N, C-alpha and C positions, 0 to 999 in steps of 0.2 A: 547534461547528459540524461535525464531521465526523459527528455522528450523524443528520444529515439528508441522506438520499440527494438529495434533489433540488438541494441546494447542493452537495455533493460531485461530481455529474455535470458541474457546470462549471467548480469550481473545485479544483484537486488540491492540497489544504495541504500532503501531503508533500512537493511541490517546491519548497517555500519553505525547504528546510533550506539550501539553497546561498546563497541571498540573505540568510539569516539569521546565516551567518556571516559575510558581507560587511560586513553593517550593523553588526554587532558591533564588528567591526575599525576602520571608519570611527568609530563613536561611542567607541570606545576611545581614538583617536588626536585627535579632537576635544576630548575631555573631558580629556585632558592637557595641550593646547595651552592649553586654558581655564584649568587649575590652574597651569601655568606664568605664565599672564600675571598672575593673582592674586598667587602668591608672589614673583615675581621683580618686579612691576610695581605694580599699586595699593596692595599691601600696604606695599612698602617706600615707595613715594611718600608713602601716605597719613599713616605714621607720622613723617615728617619734621616738625620743630618748626615750619617757616614756611609749612606747608600745615593746621596746625589750625585756623585760621579758617574755611577751606575745607570742612575736614571737619565743624566746628560747624554752618555754615549749611546742610549737606546732611543730617546726623544729627541735629543739634539739640546744644544747649551742653553737656547732661550726657555727651554722648560724647565729649567732650576733656577732657585730653590724650589721645589714644590710641596707644599704642606698637603694636609689631610685634606683639607675642604678645597683646593682644587682639585683633586680626583672626583670628589662629589659633585663639582660644578662644571667638570668638564662635560664634552657632548656624549661620550661614552658612559658617563657615570650619571648624569639626571636621565638620559633616554633609558637606560637600564631600569633604575629603580622607577621611573613612570611606567614603564610597562609591566613590572613585576605587580606594582600596584593596582594597575588596570585588570591584570590576570586575576589577583586576588578577589578584587569586587566581581569580574563577572563570574567567577569560580561560585562566590557567595551567593550572589543574585540568580544562580542556576540550580541550586539545591533542590529537591523535590518538594520539600515543606513550602520554599517560598513560590514555586511554580504553581503549586496547588492554592496556594493562597491569592496569588495576583500572576495570571500570566502576562500581564503588563509589563510588570516589573521583571519578568523573566526575559521577555523578549527585548525590551529596553537594555538589559544588561547585557545581551549579545552583541549589541551594537558598540560596546566597549573593545571588539575584536578589531575595529578598525583604528582608534589611537594604538592598540596594542603591536598591531601587525606594523605600524608606521612608526613607534617608537623602536622595534627590531630593525627594522630596513635603516634608520639614522644611527644605531646602536655601532655600527662597525664602520658608518662612513667618513670617520676621520682617518681610518687606515694606519693606526699608530703602529700594529703590529704585522698587519697582512691586509690583502687584498680583500675589500668587501664583498665578499661572495655571497652573503646572507641576504643582503637586497637585493642581488641579481636574481637569486633563486626565488625570491617572495613576491618579486615585482609581476610576474605574469599571472600566476593565479591570485595575485589580489586584483588585479585589474579584470579578470573576468568575474569575481565576487561583485566589484563595485558596478560592472554593467548590468550583471544580474538582478543585483538591489534597485541599481537607477531603473532598469526596465519594470521592475514591479512598482516602483513609486510611480512613475508616470501611468500605468495601468490603474492605478488607484483613484486617478483623476477622469478616466473615461467611464462612464456609469454604465450599468446593464441593467436595463430593467428587471424587476423582480417583485415577487410576493412570497408571503409567510403565512402557512398553513399550521395548525397545533393539531396532531394528530393523536398525542394521549398525552399522560402525565409525563412522559420521559421524552418523548419524539415531537420534532417538527420536521416540517418540509418545505424547503426555499424551490421555487419554480422560477427560472428565469429564461430570458432569450438573449442569445446574443446578436448583437445588431447587424444590419445586412450586409455593411461595408467592412465588417471585423472579419479577419482569418478566423477559423476553427476548425482544425485537424484534430475532431475527437475521435477515438477510437473505442471500442468497448473494453471496460476493464480498467479505463483512465481514472486519473484524479486531478481535480483543480484547486488552487488555494483560493479563498473566498476572503474579501474584507467588507464589513458593515461599517460606513464612516459615521453612523449613527452611533456607533458604539466606539470604536477606534479607528482612527486614521491608518495608524501604523501597524494592526496586528494583522496577521496574515495566517490563515488557518486551512490545514489540507482536508478536503473530503472527497469520497470516492461518488461519481456520478453514477446514480442508482437507475436513472432512465434518460436516453436521448432521443428524440425523433427531429433530425435536421439540425437547427440550431436552438430549439426548446429543450431543456435538461432538467432535470429533477436532482435535488441534493436531501437525503435524509439523515436528519443529525439528532444525534442522542445528547439532551442536555445535563450532561454532569459535571460540568466546569463552570468558573465564573464568566467566562465568556458566553459561552452557550446559554446560561440561564438570564444574562442580559438579552441575549436574541429571543429568547422565549417571552420575555416579556414586551417586546416590541409590538406595537399596533398598527403602525402605518410603514412598513419595512415597503418601500418604493425601488431603491436602487442598491446594487453591490457591485464592488471591485471584482473580477475574474483575472487571474493569472494561470495559466495554461491551455490545453490539457498537459498531463505527464504522463510518462509512462509507470507501469507498475508491474509485479510479477503475474497477476491474473491475465494478462495479455499472452503469457504463455499458453494459455487455454488451447490456442489453436494447433499447438503443436503435438497435442495428443490426442488419438481417435477414441480412447477409453479413459474417461476421467472421473474423479469423485470429487465434489464439490461440498464444503461443509462451512456454514455460517453461522456464527452465534448471535444471536440479537440482531443488533443495529449492523454485525461484522457481515450481512448478508448483501448490502448494498455493492460490493465490487461484482458480484455475481448474477444480481438480477438483470443490469443491462447487458451482460455477456448471454445470460439465457435467452434474452429478447432477441438480439444480434442473431444470435447462431439459429434460433428457430426461423427467423425471416431469411435469413441467409441459405439454410439448408433447404427450405420450401421454395424458393425462388428458383435455386440452381435445380431442382426437382422438376420443377412445372415447366422450365425451358426444356431440359432433358426430353419429358413427356410431350410437349408440344412440338417438338423435333422430330419425334419418332412418329407422331401423327402425321404429320406433315410428309413425311418420307413414303407412308404407307398410301396417302392420296395422291402421289407423285407419279405421273405415266413412267418416268425414269424407273431404273432398275434400283431397288433398295440398296444401301450402303452395308457391306460386310458385317455380320452380326460380330458382338464384342463378346469375347470368350467372359463369362461370369461364372459365379459358384453360389447359385441361388440356396437356400436352407431355411427351414422353419426354425424362427428364434424366439419369438414373443408374440403374444395375444394371434397365434396362427395366421402370421402374415409373413408372406415371401420375401425375404431380405437379400439381397445382394451384399455378399460378404466384403467385395471390394469396395462399396462405398459406405458399410454400416459403421456407424458412430454410436457410441453409448456414454451418458451422462446420467450419474446417481447424484440425486442433489438431496442433501439434508441441511435443513435449517433446525436451529435449535434455540426455540424461544421460552420464557420465563412464563408466559400467560398467553392464552388463544387470542386476547384481543390483539397483539402485535401482528396476527396473521393477516388483518385488515390492510396493512401496509401496503402490500404486492398481491392482495387476493384476484385483482383484475388481470394482472400479468399471470399469476399461477394459473387462474381458469383456462386463461386464453392458450396457454402452453397444453393444458388438458384436454381441451375441445377441439373441435374440427378437424378437417382433413389435413394431415400433415406428411411430409416426407416418410414413408414407413421405412427408411435406412436410418433414421434419426431416432433413437431410441432415449428418451428422458424419464428418468423414474424418479419422482419427487416425495419426498418423505419429510414431514414435519412433525416436530417432536417439543412437545410441551412438557417443560421440565418442573414446574412447579408442584411442590409436593401438598396433597390432600390427606388429611388424618380421618376424613368419614369415609367410609366403605361406602355408603350410598352413593357421593357423588362419584366415585370409581364406577360403580356399576351404572349409574345413570349417563356417564359420559360414553361409555363403552357401547351401550345399547343406541344411544342418538348417533354415534360414529358409524355403527353398524347398518344402522337404519337407511337403506339406499335401495332406489329401484331404476331400472332402465329409464322410465321417464324422467325421475328427478334423481339425477347421479350425485346432486350436491349434497354435502354433510349437512344435518340439521343444526349440528353443534356449530361448525366451523365455516359453513357457506362456500368449502373448497370441494374440488374433485378429488385432489390428491389425498390419500391417506394422512391422518394424524395420529401419532403415538404419544401416548401419555408416559411421563416418566423419562429419566434420562435415557440418551442413545447407550447401546450395548456397542460400542465402537470395537472392539475385539471380533463378537460375533459378525457383524456387520462386514469387516474385511475379511473374515475368512471366508463367509458366504460369497463374498465377491472374487477373491482368489479363486475358489472352486469354478465358479462360471467362467470367468477369465481363461482357465485352464481347458475347459470346453471348447469356447470359442477359439484358442488358437491351437487347439489339436484338430479343428476344422479348417483352420487358414494359417497353413505352414510357412507363408511368405510374409504375414503381418509383423510390424513392429511391435514386440512384446514390452512396451512401454505404458505405464498408465501414470496420469498425472493425478496429484491429490493436493488440491487447492483449500486453503483455510484463512479465515479472517475471524478474530474473535479473541476469546480470554487465551494468555499464553498458556495456562496450564493444561488447557486442552490442545493447545498445538503441541505440547511436549509429548503427551501421549499419541498424537496422530504421529509425530514423527518417529517414534518407537515401533509403532505399527508397522510405517511404510519400511522402516529398517527389517523387521521381522518378516513382514512378505517377502522382501527382496530376497533375504537369505533361505527363506522357503522354496523361492523358485530356483535357486542355485542348488538346493541339495536334491530336490526331486527331478531335475533337469529340465524343468520347463521354461526357465530362463526368463520370466516374468519379473520386471522391475517397478518398482512404485517410486516416484519422484514427488517430494514434498515441497511445496511452495506456500509460504506464509506471507500475508500481508501485514507492514507494520506501519503504522504512524506513531509519531511521538513528539 
């Protein structure tokens, strides 16, 4: 389902992780009560001598006499107990502490779902009391899971050439090339599962594609786990397994004309590819329209009737067509300025050159690491401001886009954005008043942004502007 972008734009499957955990806990409790009811209730009651006539009337004369051990050794008995034990083992191996200690154990533990489901399907197959409906209900979704996992297993044997580059103490970059004959239907914002046979043949981990040109793509990975730590220590990475690409909430980016993108640390990866794709797409469309207009002017035939437009001066003294105007506010929150080197080429590419004037990308970088020395603050401020038209790059970061020091003031950022959107929508009465807010990073920041989106939407209803802010968060667990 994640492969279909038209579905993932409405259903964020990754947000079901919390529901998955709660549902599993409830199921485990109910299954335990069910087992206790049989082991201490019906099995005991049904094995008593004076109840054998009732058992014979229910199960048949050949089923009696029926001792307690016969209930345990029956197909419903042993399959139910095996399923419950498998479920408990799976739950123990899925605890956060176990997962942090060894992702291999966590992932192998989840393979117990197959014997668990198999035992559930066999549990009612004896049809002692009713038609075995549970097995039929589980059959189709189980088949889908088996096919999906089987496909991923086969993809592990199909090697994709790759190389590894260490960017800093916390981050590595994998560059890979999909073979020519393999199908690759990547769209900006999607993610892939990768497997490194040198670490583990069975472990598959999801990572967002940060850059993709044709069949060449890059993955920026933060090494903060046991598997990623082993990945960092590899000196001879040559091949990886790739499964995907899959749809993600970031793909809804193109559903909005006005967007706010916020990436925290390595959480910028879903949006780096989107910014690059958006810039290329809009520039290409603008160039085609401009070339088409020039060819009509040189043609001897009469030019086509003019399209009704609403030009206005919005930014940097450029005449912009409101019918085509798209604005993107990009905020990247990082701990230290050295992280800016990850995407410095991409960020400067967007900031320079001749681009579509109707595409307004406003980039802001926020370095949140605290500095106690006031001299450091003054020095950073002076370096950041020391720019000239001939040398627009910051001497401190090497970027054209401005860099702010300290944690971003999101309430102020959203308030200013709302005021500017109010002016824009006042000029364009027909435009959809929807602003997409996309975030990937620490959940605590996501909660604040979700509250701000709700607050701005309520403000739009109160003052009659009808501006709505739609929050989308990337979740990988």
